[in-house]
N, C-alpha and C positions, 0 to 999 in steps of 0.2 A: 626719358623718365616720366612716368605718368603721375604728375603732381598737379592738382588743380590749383590754379593761381587765382588770387583774390582780386581780380581786375575791378570788381565792382565795389571794393572797399571804399574807394573815394566817393562813391555815391552816398555813403552815409554822411558826408560833409553836409548834405542837405538837411540832415537831422539836427544840425546846429541852429537852423532857423527856429526861432523861439518867440513866443508871444511876450509882450511886455510884462505879463504877470509872473513869469518865471524869475526866481531869485538870480540876480546878476552873478553872484559868486558861483552858484551851481553851473551857470552857463559857461563861466570862465574855465571851470574844471572840465566840463564837457568838451570845450574847444581844445583845451590842452591835450586831453585824451585822444581826440581826433588827430591832432598834429603828431603825437608820438606814434599812434597806430600807422599813420601814413608812411612813417620811416622805419617800420618794423619793431618799434618798441612796445610790444603788446602788453607786457607785464606792467610797465609804467602807465600805459594807457588805462589798464583795468583799475589801477589804484586811483587814478584821476576820476574815472567814472564812479567809483565807490564813494569818493568824496562828494561828488555832485549828487548822488543818490541820498547820502546822509543829510545834505543840506535841503534838498527838495525831493522827498520820497515819492511824490506824485508826478514828477517830470519824466515823461516816457523816454526821451532821447538817450540818456545815459544807460538805461536798461538795454535798449536796442543796440547801442554802440558797444557795450560790454559784451553782448552776445556775439557780435561780429568779431570782436577781438578774440574771444574764447574759441570761436570756430577756427580762427587762424592757428591757435595753439592746440587744436584737436581735443579740447576739453569739452566734449560734446554734451555730457549730462548737465554741466554747469550752464552751457548755452541755453538749454531748455528751461532751466530754472530762471535765468535772466529774462528770456523772451516771454515766459508765462506772465511775468509782471508787465512787460512792455505791451502785451495784448490788452491789458486792462486799461492802460492810459493812452495808448497811441491813437492819434486822429485817424479818421477813416482813410485819408489819402496815403497813409503809411502802412496800412494793414497788409498789403501785398508783400512789402519788403519783410515784414515780421514773419509771415508765413513761409516765405522762401528760405529765410535763414533757419527757421525751425526745421524745414524739410531737409536741409543739408545736414544738420545735426542728427536727425532721426535716421537718415540713410546710413550714416557712419556708425550708428549704434545698432544697425541690423534691422531696424524697423522700416523695411522697404515699403510696405503697403501704406503705412501711415505717412511716410515721406511723400509718396506720390499723391496721397490725398491732400496734404498741405499745399503741394504745388498746384493741384487742381483749384484749390481755393484761391491761391494767389493769381492764377491766370484767369479765373472767372472774374476776379475783381478788376484786373488789368490785362486784357487778352494779349497785348503786344509787349508785356513787361519783359525787358531783356534778361534780367537776372533769373526770372522764373523759367524762361525758355532755355537759358544756358544750363541751369541746374538739371532740368528735366532731360536735356540732351546728354549731360554728363552721366546721370543715373542710367539712362537707357544704354549708353555706351558700355558702362560697367556690367550691365545685366545681359549684354549681348543682343539687345534689340536695336540692331544697327540702323535699319530703315527709319524707325521712329526717331532715333538720334539725328539722322541726316535731315529728316523733315523739320525738326525743331531748329536745327542749325540753319537751314535754308530760310526759315521764318526770321530768325535772329539776324542773319546777314543781310536780309532784305531791309532791315531797320538800321543796322549798324554794319555796313559793308567793310568798314575799316577796323573791326573788332579783332585784334590779334589773337586773343584767347579762343575765340570761336573758330578761327582758322586752324589753330593748333589742335584743338579738340577734334575737328573734322579730319585733320591729317592723321592723328594718332588712331582715331577710330577706323579710318580707312585701312591703315596699316594692320590693325588687329583683325579686320575683316578680310584681309588678303586682297584688297583693292589697291594694288600698288600704283597704278597710274593716277588714280584719284589722290592717293597719299602724296605722291610726288608733287602734283599740282598744288595741293593745299599747303604743303610745307613751303613751297616756293612763295605762295601768297603770304604766309605767316612771316617769312624771313624778310620780306619787304618792310614790315613794320618792326621786326625785332632782329636786325641783322647781326647782333652780337650774342645771340643765344646759342651757345654750343650745343645744347640739347636739341634744338631745332635743326641744326646742321647735321647732327648725328641721325635724326629721324629721316632727313632727306637722303643721307648716305644709304640707310637701310632700304628705303624705297627704290632707289636707283639700282642698288646691287640686286634686289629681288627682280628687277626688270631686265637684268643682264647687262646693265650699263656699268661695267667694272670701273672704267676710267672716271666717269662722273661720280660714282659712289666713293671712290678713294679720294677724289678731289674734295668732296663735301666732308669726308671724315677728317682730312687734314685741316680744313677750315674749322671744324668743330674743336679740334685740339688747340687751335689758335685762341679760341675764346673759352676754353675749359679752365677750370679753377684748380686743376690737379686733384690728387687724392683718389678716393674710391671710384668716382664717376669715370675718370680717365682710365683707371684699371679695367673698368667694364668695357670701355671703348676699345682698349688694347686687346682684350680677350675676344671681343667680337671680330676685330680685324684678323686675329690669329685663326679664328674659326673659319673665316672666308678663305684663308690660305691652307686650310686642312691641317693646321698644327694644333691638334686637339689637346695634347698633353699640356702644352704651354698655355693654350686658351683656358683650360680648366684651372690651372694655377692662378692665372690672372683673375678669373671670376671668383675663385675662393678667397683670394686676397681682398678683392673688392667687398665681398660679403663680410669678411673678418673685420674690415675697417668701417662697417656700419652701413654699407650701401644696401638699401632695401627697395627692390623694384621688381615688378612682374617680369619684365624683360630679362632681368638677371636670372630669375629662377628658370625661365624657359631656356636661356642660354646654358646655364649649368646642366640642366637635364639633357640638352642636345649634345653637349660635349661628352658627358658621361655615356650617353647612348652610343655615340660614335666610337667610344673606347670599349664598347661591349659590356658596359655596366648598367644594363637596363633596369635592374631592380632599384638602384639608387636614383636613376633618372626618373622613374615613375613617381617617386615622392615629390620631386621638384615640379613636375608637370601638374600633379594634383594640387600642389600648393598654389601655383599660378591660377589654376581654374577656380579654386576656392575664392580667391581674391577677385577674379574677373571671369565669371562664368561663360562669357561669350568669346573668349580669346581663341580664335581658330588655330593659331600656331601651337598653342599648348595642347589642345585636343588632338591635333594631327600628330604631333610628336608622341603624345601619350599613346595613341592608337598603335603607332609603330613599335613602341616599347612593349606594349601588352601582347602584340603578335609575336614578338621575339621571345617573350616569356611564356608563350602558349596559353595565355589567359584569354581564351577566345570569346567567352561570353561577355567579359568586360570590354574586350576590344570591339565587339559588335555594337554594344551599347554606346560606346564612344563614337563609332562611325556614324550611327544614327543621329547623334547630337551634332556632329560636324555637318551632316546633310541638312539639318534644321537651320544651321547658321549660314552655310554656304553650299549650295547644291550643285556646283559646277566643277568639282575637283575630281578628275577621272580616277586618280589613284585610290581615292576613298572607296569608290564603287568596286574597283578591282580587288582591293583588300577584302571587301565584303564577299565578293565572289569566291576568292581563295579560301577564306575561312569556312564558308558554308559548304564548299566542295570537300574540304578536308573532313568536316563533321558529317558528311554524307547527306546534306540537305540540298538535293539536286535542284529543286524548283527555285529555292531562294538564291542559290548560286547563279542560276541562269538569269534571274531577274537583275541581280547586281551586274553580271557580266554584260548583259544587254545595255544597261545604262552606261557602263564604262565605255563600251564600244561606240555609243552614240556621241560621247564626248571626245574620244580618242580612238580611232579605228585601229591604230597600231597595237592596242592592248588585246585585240581579238587574235592577232597573229601570235602575240606572246603567249596567250592562253593555250594555243595548240602545242606549245613546247614546254609549258609550265607543269612540273610534276605535281603541283597541287591539284591539277585537273586530270591526272593520269587515269582515274577511274571513269572519266567521262569521254575520253578521247574517241571511243567508238560509238558513243551514244548519239542517236539520230537527232535528238533535240539540241544537244551541245553543238553538233556539226552544223545544224541550221543557224545557230546563233553566230558561230565563228566564220561561217561562209564556206564550208566544205560539205 
């Protein structure tokens, strides 16, 4: 499940450090708010920060800490309101933190450019600021800029090699990018620090299954269930396991139950779409893949499965656009090029078909043999240029 964890929330404990000039009652409320936030009591924490602000309206820390708590509650517009005041009163040494939290809120409000600008400010102030590096990596992962994400995570892990959330983000990003070996390794690192996280074990199961390690994948999945909390998340895991077994009707039922019980996750939407597509319901599948892509534009799995459904629906122009997007994200998937060759051949675009087919063959020579028997290319079987590409 792709949920950003607020590993850095404890860093705001530093915000409790206060000069002797601050009203002691305001500081007590601020400290109580930090205590409640550290245990997940964000609403109570916000009330405490409001009391501190009422007592000492020019004390920066409760504005900042309130913004952090509001971020945790996903009340992003209120985050900006609180941090706008924190900017006025915060000491120079805390400005990077303020800008980083503003960036997080802006990103989730859809203000991507402004969010990245805020992070640039934060990282210009403190170039090796862990929270800034983490947020920028998170944003780039969501936007599909995977190499930029990995670059920031490498910088962060060089500073904090035992940062579990950085390892988890690296693992999930690698999984989204189709880099299954890297995902497996990163999940294994993460689980050293968080061995009881069922979601981490499930991610490891997915990576291993994608690598063809069925035994290792199922073993990790059973461990995930051991640490699961029941409810919709385990319904999702059950559906995923049924998908691996080819039991798509049952998998679809499990996914739909998970959704009905409030499970909201990109992987669920992709899984729902995949099960529907396998059952021949590509029109319904398309909507789920589009929903996943809207939330995470760089998700290769969603684009790949969307392309397959669009081809089945004979929406060839849309399929070609989707294939080009996949190539931008990950340019070494032979089937993507082969699909491009098939579509262009069917549409009568010989030159484009042969370009795609050549690229497919460079990645997987067996596809050239397949093309010689594929009815999509029947109009080219006797064409000299086609025969030059496929080797006859």
